[in-house]
SELUM-789288 format. One record per residue (C-alpha): residue number from 1; residue in one letter; chain; x negated, y, z negated. Coordinates in nm, 4 decimals, decimal comma. Each point is the difference from the previous one (the first is absolute). Layout:
{NUM a A {X Y Z}},
...
% end
This chain:
{1 m A {0,0000 0,0000 0,0000}},
{2 d A {-0,1528 0,3265 0,1089}},
{3 l A {0,0971 0,3357 -0,1473}},
{4 g A {-0,2297 0,2422 0,1732}},
{5 c A {-0,3285 -0,1766 -0,0648}},
{6 g A {-0,2834 0,2008 0,1513}},
{7 n A {-0,3540 -0,0511 -0,1226}},
{8 r A {0,0088 -0,3324 -0,1831}},
{9 w A {-0,2480 0,1226 -0,2589}},
{10 a A {0,1436 0,3482 -0,0523}},
{11 y A {0,1155 0,0917 -0,3481}},
{12 p A {0,3479 0,1339 -0,0748}},
{13 p A {-0,0103 0,3816 0,0095}},
{14 h A {0,0885 0,0437 -0,3676}},
{15 r A {-0,2735 -0,2480 -0,0997}},
{16 r A {-0,2948 0,1521 0,1850}},
{17 h A {-0,1197 0,1924 -0,3048}},
{18 a A {-0,0355 -0,3332 -0,1803}},
{19 v A {-0,1782 -0,2129 0,2572}},
{20 e A {-0,2595 -0,2508 -0,1086}},
{21 h A {-0,1795 -0,1626 0,2926}},
{22 r A {-0,3419 -0,1375 0,0995}},
{23 g A {-0,1680 0,0610 -0,3318}},
{24 f A {0,1038 0,3550 -0,0710}},
{25 i A {0,2838 0,1566 -0,1931}},
{26 t A {0,1374 0,3065 0,1751}},
{27 g A {0,1632 0,1739 -0,2784}},
{28 w A {0,2834 0,2273 -0,0853}},
{29 i A {-0,1545 0,3348 0,0977}},
{30 q A {0,1310 0,2635 -0,2397}},
{31 p A {-0,0832 0,3665 -0,0660}},
{32 a A {-0,1378 -0,0624 -0,3492}},
{33 a A {-0,1357 -0,3479 0,0354}},
{34 l A {-0,1765 -0,2069 0,2617}},
{35 l A {-0,0334 -0,3739 -0,0311}},
{36 c A {-0,3147 -0,1113 0,1798}},
{37 a A {-0,1465 -0,3449 0,0512}},
{38 t A {-0,3038 -0,1791 0,1277}},
{39 a A {-0,0463 -0,3725 0,0234}},
{40 l A {-0,1178 -0,0205 -0,3609}},
{41 t A {0,0957 0,3195 -0,1792}},
{42 l A {0,3303 0,1755 -0,0520}},
{43 s A {-0,0349 0,3669 -0,0890}},
{44 f A {0,2602 0,2428 -0,1304}},
{45 c A {-0,0692 0,3631 0,0870}},
{46 g A {0,1867 0,2406 -0,2245}},
{47 s A {0,0939 0,3575 0,0742}},
{48 k A {-0,2549 0,1406 -0,2489}},
{49 s A {-0,3001 -0,1500 0,1707}},
{50 n A {-0,1062 -0,0926 0,3486}},
{51 e A {-0,2233 -0,2757 -0,1316}},
{52 p A {0,1439 -0,3540 0,0006}},
{53 r A {0,0165 -0,1788 -0,3329}},
{54 p A {-0,0773 -0,3617 0,0926}},
{55 v A {0,2080 -0,2736 -0,1588}},
{56 a A {-0,1107 -0,3577 0,0579}},
{57 i A {0,3083 -0,1703 0,1457}},
{58 k A {-0,0043 -0,3728 0,0651}},
{59 q A {0,3701 -0,0661 0,0592}},
{60 i A {0,2990 0,2146 0,0936}},
{61 w A {0,3601 -0,1218 -0,0191}},
{62 f A {0,2906 0,1312 0,2072}},
{63 t A {0,3782 -0,0506 0,0257}},
{64 p A {0,0748 -0,2412 -0,2889}},
{65 a A {0,3353 -0,1810 -0,0163}},
{66 w A {0,1314 -0,2099 -0,2863}},
{67 s A {0,1250 -0,3549 0,0731}},
{68 p A {0,3670 -0,0812 -0,0715}},
{69 d A {-0,0909 -0,2215 -0,2968}},
{70 g A {-0,2292 0,2653 -0,1473}},
{71 t A {-0,3077 -0,2221 -0,0192}},
{72 e A {-0,1957 0,1305 0,3014}},
{73 i A {-0,0873 0,3225 0,1779}},
{74 v A {-0,0951 0,0146 0,3660}},
{75 c A {-0,2218 0,2796 0,1284}},
{76 q A {-0,2535 0,0922 0,2626}},
{77 v A {-0,3563 0,0126 -0,1276}},
{78 d A {-0,3153 0,1457 0,1518}},
{79 r A {-0,3324 -0,1279 -0,1302}},
{80 i A {-0,3298 0,1819 0,0341}},
{81 g A {-0,2930 -0,2416 0,0107}},
{82 e A {-0,3704 0,0671 -0,0394}},
{83 s A {-0,0766 -0,0670 0,3654}},
{84 n A {0,3394 -0,0002 0,1680}},
{85 y A {0,3327 0,1772 -0,0428}},
{86 r A {0,2830 -0,2512 0,0363}},
{87 s A {0,3465 0,1495 0,0061}},
{88 n A {0,3544 -0,1109 0,0605}},
{89 f A {0,0626 -0,2895 -0,2362}},
{90 i A {0,3450 -0,0914 -0,1252}},
{91 s A {-0,0286 -0,1131 -0,3622}},
{92 i A {0,2515 -0,1467 -0,2403}},
{93 l A {-0,0890 0,0734 -0,3612}},
{94 d A {0,1139 -0,1320 -0,3343}},
{95 a A {0,2321 0,2740 -0,1263}},
{96 t A {-0,1273 -0,0398 -0,3566}},
{97 t A {-0,3753 -0,0403 0,0411}},
{98 g A {-0,0678 0,1481 0,3451}},
{99 a A {-0,1882 -0,3137 0,1038}},
{100 v A {0,0118 -0,0884 0,3709}},
{101 r A {0,2179 -0,3055 0,0565}},
{102 r A {0,0033 -0,0078 0,3802}},
{103 e A {-0,1609 0,2104 0,2695}},
{104 r A {-0,0054 0,0315 0,3774}},
{105 p A {-0,2163 0,2173 0,2300}},
{106 m A {0,2004 0,1713 0,2742}},
{107 d A {-0,0886 0,0596 0,3652}},
{108 i A {0,2537 0,2797 0,0466}},
{109 p A {-0,0075 0,3574 -0,1352}},
{110 p A {0,0569 0,0318 -0,3751}},
{111 p A {0,3584 -0,0830 -0,1002}},
{112 f A {0,2222 0,2557 -0,1704}},
{113 a A {0,3058 -0,0185 -0,2235}},
{114 f A {0,0194 -0,3598 -0,1163}},
{115 s A {0,3263 -0,1521 -0,1181}},
{116 w A {0,1162 -0,3532 -0,0813}},
{117 t A {0,3036 -0,1980 0,1058}},
{118 p A {0,2210 -0,0744 -0,3041}},
{119 d A {-0,0956 -0,3687 -0,0028}},
{120 g A {-0,3708 0,0887 -0,0161}},
{121 k A {-0,0793 -0,2037 0,3109}},
{122 w A {-0,0967 0,2857 0,2317}},
{123 l A {-0,1881 0,3271 -0,0145}},
{124 l A {0,1087 0,2798 0,2324}},
{125 f A {-0,2214 0,2851 0,1156}},
{126 g A {-0,0543 0,2479 0,2800}},
{127 a A {-0,3194 0,0384 0,2011}},
{128 s A {-0,0761 0,1818 0,3244}},
{129 p A {0,1197 -0,2845 0,2237}},
{130 g A {0,3395 -0,0257 -0,1778}},
{131 i A {0,1784 -0,1711 -0,2896}},
{132 f A {-0,1425 -0,3293 -0,1295}},
{133 k A {0,0967 -0,2721 -0,2422}},
{134 l A {-0,2638 -0,2031 -0,1801}},
{135 s A {0,0709 -0,3110 -0,2032}},
{136 s A {-0,0735 0,0460 -0,3695}},
{137 d A {-0,2674 -0,2705 0,0196}},
{138 l A {-0,1657 0,2329 0,2594}},
{139 d A {-0,0196 -0,2754 0,2624}},
{140 s A {0,2671 0,0984 0,2531}},
{141 l A {0,0085 0,3445 0,1653}},
{142 v A {0,2913 0,0846 0,2330}},
{143 q A {0,0564 0,3240 0,1928}},
{144 l A {0,3660 0,1092 -0,0073}},
{145 t A {-0,0133 0,3223 0,2044}},
{146 s A {-0,2395 0,1803 0,2318}},
{147 g A {-0,0625 0,3716 -0,0383}},
{148 e A {-0,2751 0,2231 -0,1345}},
{149 s A {0,2129 0,2037 -0,2434}},
{150 h A {0,1980 -0,2739 -0,1745}},
{151 d A {-0,0149 0,0257 -0,3762}},
{152 h A {0,1594 -0,0673 -0,3397}},
{153 p A {0,1715 -0,3355 0,0599}},
{154 s A {0,2221 -0,1292 -0,2799}},
{155 y A {0,2528 -0,2808 -0,0155}},
{156 s A {0,3671 0,0689 -0,0702}},
{157 k A {0,1806 -0,2751 -0,1914}},
{158 a A {0,3350 0,1568 0,0862}},
{159 r A {-0,0558 -0,0227 0,3771}},
{160 n A {-0,2697 -0,2686 0,0313}},
{161 l A {-0,2039 0,2397 0,2118}},
{162 v A {-0,3461 0,1553 -0,0071}},
{163 f A {0,0394 0,3781 0,0109}},
{164 f A {-0,2920 0,2145 0,1136}},
{165 t A {-0,0640 0,3489 0,1296}},
{166 v A {-0,1631 0,1235 0,3199}},
{167 n A {-0,1784 0,3342 0,0015}},
{168 d A {0,0330 0,0938 0,3648}},
{169 a A {0,1342 0,3217 0,1507}},
{170 r A {0,1930 -0,1865 0,2696}},
{171 i A {0,1464 -0,3057 -0,1715}},
{172 g A {-0,0813 0,0453 -0,3672}},
{173 g A {0,2170 -0,0697 -0,3014}},
{174 l A {0,1447 -0,3005 -0,1802}},
{175 f A {-0,0022 -0,3440 0,1655}},
{176 s A {0,0652 -0,3575 -0,1041}},
{177 v A {-0,0974 -0,3439 0,1177}},
{178 t A {0,0645 -0,3508 -0,1308}},
{179 l A {-0,2672 -0,1884 -0,1884}},
{180 e A {-0,0466 -0,2040 0,3167}},
{181 g A {-0,0668 0,3131 0,2059}},
{182 d A {0,3355 0,0038 0,1805}},
{183 s A {0,2930 0,2426 0,0373}},
{184 l A {-0,1911 0,3262 0,0002}},
{185 r A {0,2346 0,2895 -0,0852}},
{186 r A {-0,0341 0,3732 -0,0417}},
{187 w A {0,2104 0,1526 -0,2791}},
{188 s A {-0,0982 0,3672 -0,0060}},
{189 t A {0,0074 0,2678 0,2678}},
{190 q A {-0,2094 0,3063 0,0690}},
{191 e A {0,2643 0,1937 -0,1929}},
{192 n A {-0,0354 -0,2328 -0,3025}},
{193 h A {-0,3717 -0,0754 0,0026}},
{194 v A {-0,1293 -0,1879 -0,3053}},
{195 l A {-0,3443 -0,1272 -0,0985}},
{196 g A {-0,1698 -0,1878 -0,2831}},
{197 t A {0,3009 -0,2085 -0,0951}},
{198 s A {0,0214 -0,2998 -0,2298}},
{199 t A {0,2964 -0,2193 -0,0881}},
{200 f A {0,1452 -0,0283 -0,3477}},
{201 p A {-0,1408 -0,3036 -0,1844}},
{202 d A {0,3416 -0,1671 -0,0437}},
{203 e A {0,3187 -0,0599 0,1990}},
{204 s A {0,0648 0,3724 0,0474}},
{205 d A {0,0481 0,1118 0,3584}},
{206 s A {-0,1825 0,3295 -0,0609}},
{207 l A {-0,3478 0,1126 0,0956}},
{208 v A {-0,2224 0,2705 -0,1444}},
{209 g A {-0,2132 0,2120 0,2294}},
{210 f A {-0,0532 0,3474 0,1399}},
{211 n A {0,1969 0,2234 0,2302}},
{212 a A {-0,2628 0,0887 0,2605}},
{213 m A {0,1816 0,2705 0,1912}},
{214 q A {-0,2218 0,2727 -0,1444}},
{215 l A {-0,2948 0,0534 -0,2349}},
{216 p A {-0,0200 -0,0592 -0,2848}},
{217 f A {0,1813 -0,3340 0,0278}},
{218 r A {0,2909 -0,0364 -0,2423}},
{219 l A {0,0503 -0,3118 -0,2112}},
{220 i A {0,3317 -0,1733 0,0706}},
{221 v A {0,2070 -0,3094 -0,0791}},
{222 f A {0,2200 -0,1220 0,2838}},
{223 s A {0,1778 -0,2883 0,1676}},
{224 p A {-0,1307 -0,1043 0,3426}},
{225 d A {0,3533 0,0498 0,1376}},
{226 a A {0,0318 0,3535 -0,1379}},
{227 i A {-0,3364 0,1746 0,0127}},
{228 g A {0,1702 0,3306 0,0664}},
{229 s A {0,1738 -0,0273 -0,3401}},
{230 a A {-0,3216 -0,0575 -0,1944}},
{231 q A {-0,0274 0,1070 -0,3637}},
{232 f A {-0,2860 0,2447 -0,0568}},
{233 l A {-0,1997 -0,0744 -0,3167}},
{234 g A {-0,1948 0,3240 -0,0276}},
{235 g A {-0,3504 -0,1313 0,0648}},
{236 e A {-0,2021 0,1465 0,2858}},
{237 s A {-0,3205 -0,1200 0,1633}},
{238 a A {-0,2115 0,0325 0,3119}},
{239 e A {-0,0723 -0,3733 -0,0097}},
{240 p A {0,2939 -0,2421 0,0274}},
{241 l A {-0,0567 -0,2699 -0,2607}},
{242 a A {0,2827 -0,1048 -0,2327}},
{243 h A {0,0807 -0,2953 -0,2283}},
{244 i A {0,2863 -0,0547 -0,2435}},
{245 s A {0,0065 -0,1993 -0,3262}},
{246 s A {0,2218 -0,3051 -0,0429}},
{247 d A {0,2416 0,1870 -0,2283}},
{248 h A {0,0288 0,2805 0,2607}},
{249 r A {-0,1031 0,2569 -0,2610}},
{250 y A {-0,3506 0,0937 0,1116}},
{251 v A {-0,1358 0,0938 0,3416}},
{252 a A {-0,3745 0,0124 0,0579}},
{253 y A {-0,1257 0,2118 0,2863}},
{254 s A {-0,3147 0,1752 0,1151}},
{255 r A {-0,0372 0,3751 -0,0240}},
{256 l A {-0,2925 -0,0057 0,2426}},
{257 l A {-0,0916 0,3396 0,1444}},
{258 v A {0,2640 0,1744 -0,2100}},
{259 s A {-0,1167 0,2527 -0,2604}},
{260 p A {-0,0942 -0,0101 -0,2792}},
{261 a A {-0,0907 -0,3681 -0,0341}},
{262 l A {-0,1688 -0,0935 0,3258}},
{263 g A {0,0059 -0,3731 0,0550}},
{264 s A {0,1747 -0,0962 -0,3237}},
{265 p A {0,2911 -0,2411 -0,0467}},
{266 v A {0,3202 0,1224 -0,1599}},
{267 l A {0,2723 -0,1788 -0,1967}},
{268 l A {0,3543 0,1303 0,0358}},
{269 d A {0,2459 -0,0940 -0,2762}},
{270 r A {0,3432 -0,0093 0,1630}},
{271 a A {0,1735 -0,0178 -0,3386}},
{272 t A {-0,1388 0,3306 -0,1235}},
{273 d A {-0,0791 0,1592 0,3377}},
{274 s A {-0,3564 0,0627 -0,1162}},
{275 s A {-0,3360 -0,0898 0,1496}},
{276 w A {-0,3621 -0,0119 -0,1092}},
{277 g A {-0,3384 -0,0797 0,1461}},
{278 v A {-0,1423 -0,3458 -0,0643}},
{279 t A {-0,3625 0,1096 0,0443}},
{280 t A {-0,1922 0,2887 0,1520}},
{281 h A {-0,2429 -0,2375 0,1701}},
{282 l A {0,0072 -0,0694 0,3702}},
{283 t A {0,2224 -0,3021 0,0623}},
{284 y A {0,2031 -0,1640 0,2726}},
{285 e A {0,3074 -0,2258 -0,0245}},
{286 m A {0,1519 -0,1456 -0,3162}},
{287 s A {0,2205 -0,2923 -0,1058}},
{288 f A {0,2369 -0,0717 -0,2876}},
{289 s A {-0,0102 -0,3264 -0,1919}},
{290 p A {0,3113 -0,2171 0,0510}},
{291 d A {0,1476 0,1117 -0,3336}},
{292 g A {-0,0631 0,3658 0,0849}},
{293 g A {-0,1989 0,0594 -0,3167}},
{294 k A {-0,3422 0,0419 0,1597}},
{295 l A {-0,1512 0,1740 0,3006}},
{296 v A {-0,3243 -0,1068 0,1664}},
{297 y A {-0,1941 0,2610 0,1951}},
{298 p A {-0,3547 0,0379 0,1358}},
{299 v A {-0,2482 0,2747 -0,0844}},
{300 l A {-0,2256 0,0601 0,2994}},
{301 e A {-0,2676 0,2337 -0,1337}},
{302 g A {-0,2231 0,0719 -0,2958}},
{303 k A {-0,0836 -0,2156 -0,2979}},
{304 e A {0,3559 -0,1251 -0,0345}},
{305 v A {0,0075 -0,1633 0,3441}},
{306 g A {0,1990 -0,3231 -0,0156}},
{307 l A {0,3527 -0,1236 -0,0609}},
{308 w A {0,1908 0,1374 -0,3004}},
{309 i A {0,3265 -0,1047 -0,1623}},
{310 l A {0,2316 0,2584 -0,1525}},
{311 d A {0,2539 -0,0845 -0,2710}},
{312 v A {0,2985 0,1990 0,1259}},
{313 a A {0,1624 0,0367 -0,3426}},
{314 t A {-0,3046 0,1043 -0,2021}},
{315 g A {-0,2292 0,1502 0,2633}},
{316 g A {-0,2850 -0,2240 -0,1137}},
{317 r A {-0,2531 -0,1086 0,2622}},
{318 t A {-0,2147 -0,3120 0,0247}},
{319 r A {-0,2697 -0,0725 0,2557}},
{320 l A {0,0466 -0,3159 0,2049}},
{321 t A {-0,3084 0,0185 0,2260}},
{322 d A {-0,3191 0,2052 -0,0067}},
{323 g A {-0,1743 0,0992 0,3214}},
{324 t A {-0,3161 0,1347 -0,1648}},
{325 q A {-0,1155 -0,3292 -0,1523}},
% end
């Protein structure tokens, strides 16, 4: 299935600031901060000095997603070796200890926005060639769609479909496909353009995502059949990434490129209509635990690089992995 696939190895337009490829991390260029990388050293250049402050980084984790049973977390990991930079691994970690349980090197561009099917049998992700499913034992990789801007796949229990978004000026918006890669359907129009969607983690027919008709994008909850009647939640972002907790109370989204917290994740409490920043560190993608009580997120710079777990109720943080050791 082809939805405007051009250059097979091109990155989706809204991902190009976060590209990791061929041993270098091209990073999130911001007015006050520049993330630089060489094959062996990651440097963070602050606004008060033009001199890099080297931080020895050995591993960097991206796009974590909690398994349905809560015991594992899948993520992409880049490793920096002494003589060779090897990127683009998919790793499944123990959600308690952070130990690697299973791992697979990939021969396609780095995957983004992992999610699991409810039975835990398949992982879904987007990469430049399209939407993929990967068996949870990491042995079987199947391409479901073809297109360079396909992103944010998530499985809907209510409809038994994989929803995903396409960031393309001509045919962008919300699409779905079966888990077998059949029955491709477009749900949104240019008048109701949405990005960064994810399904609710239960039988609800709703999705959470962003209205992409203008910047900044506005956080919404909607039914695929009635995108034009979406409920606005108040959150705004220039980067469409959204996830909702199992009790529907909390929405986690990225406030990337939006002042004052550049690159930081935000939690929105729908019950109190309040929001707060999870961390001020550079991060990308997040995932709630199945019970909704915890949020896993990566820190991509500085001494705190690694995966962190936030207790949503108390605000306490624990480190799951450490990229400086």
